[in-house]
C-alpha positions as CSV (number, residue, x, y, z in Angstrom):
1,M,78.0,74.2,73.9
2,T,78.7,71.8,76.8
3,L,76.7,68.6,77.1
4,L,75.2,69.8,80.4
5,L,74.0,73.1,78.9
6,D,72.7,71.3,75.8
7,K,70.7,69.0,78.2
8,A,69.4,71.9,80.1
9,F,68.2,73.7,76.9
10,S,66.7,70.4,75.6
11,E,64.7,70.1,78.9
12,A,63.7,73.7,78.8
13,T,62.1,73.3,75.3
14,K,59.6,71.0,77.0
15,L,58.3,73.8,79.3
16,P,55.4,76.1,78.4
17,E,56.4,79.3,76.6
18,E,55.9,81.5,79.7
19,R,58.3,79.3,81.8
20,Q,60.8,79.2,79.0
21,N,60.8,83.0,78.8
22,H,61.2,83.2,82.6
23,L,64.1,80.8,82.5
24,A,65.7,82.7,79.7
25,Q,65.4,86.0,81.6
26,I,67.0,84.4,84.7
27,I,70.0,83.2,82.6
28,L,70.4,86.6,81.0
29,D,70.1,88.3,84.4
30,V,72.8,86.1,85.9
31,M,75.1,86.6,83.0
32,A,74.6,90.4,83.1
33,D,75.2,90.4,86.9
34,D,78.5,88.4,86.4
35,E,79.7,90.9,83.8
36,H,78.8,93.8,86.2
37,W,80.7,92.3,89.1
38,D,83.7,91.4,86.9
39,G,83.8,95.0,85.8
40,L,83.6,96.4,89.3
41,F,86.4,94.1,90.5
42,A,88.6,94.9,87.5
43,D,88.1,98.6,88.1
44,S,88.9,98.3,91.8
45,Q,92.3,96.7,91.5
46,D,94.2,100.1,91.3
47,I,92.2,101.5,94.2
48,L,93.0,98.5,96.4
49,A,96.6,98.5,95.4
50,N,96.9,102.2,96.3
51,M,95.2,101.6,99.7
52,A,97.5,98.7,100.4
53,N,100.5,100.9,99.5
54,E,99.3,103.7,101.8
55,A,98.8,101.3,104.7
56,I,102.3,99.8,104.2
57,A,103.8,103.3,104.1
58,E,102.0,104.4,107.2
59,Y,103.0,101.2,109.0
60,N,106.7,101.7,108.0
61,V,106.8,105.3,109.4
62,G,105.1,104.2,112.7
63,E,101.6,105.6,112.0
64,K,100.0,102.2,112.4
65,K,96.6,102.1,113.8
66,T,95.5,99.2,116.0
67,C,92.0,97.9,116.4
68,S,91.1,96.2,119.6
69,L,88.2,93.9,119.9
70,E,86.5,93.7,123.2
71,T,86.1,90.1,124.4
72,R,83.5,89.0,126.9
């Protein structure tokens, strides 16, 4: 455990039980959310690579699509 995390837990033990539980749930939620996003990004690499390859292939055969932004 890092010194900072140890200090945070040490301070948390001084809180009332209800606030300790709330803090623990926040930590668990953040960790679960990080795992969720890591999984989504890991799973999307093949999809993104395929999309990039399609775009390059279309560009190479002259099927490029342009996007114009209207300026005022």
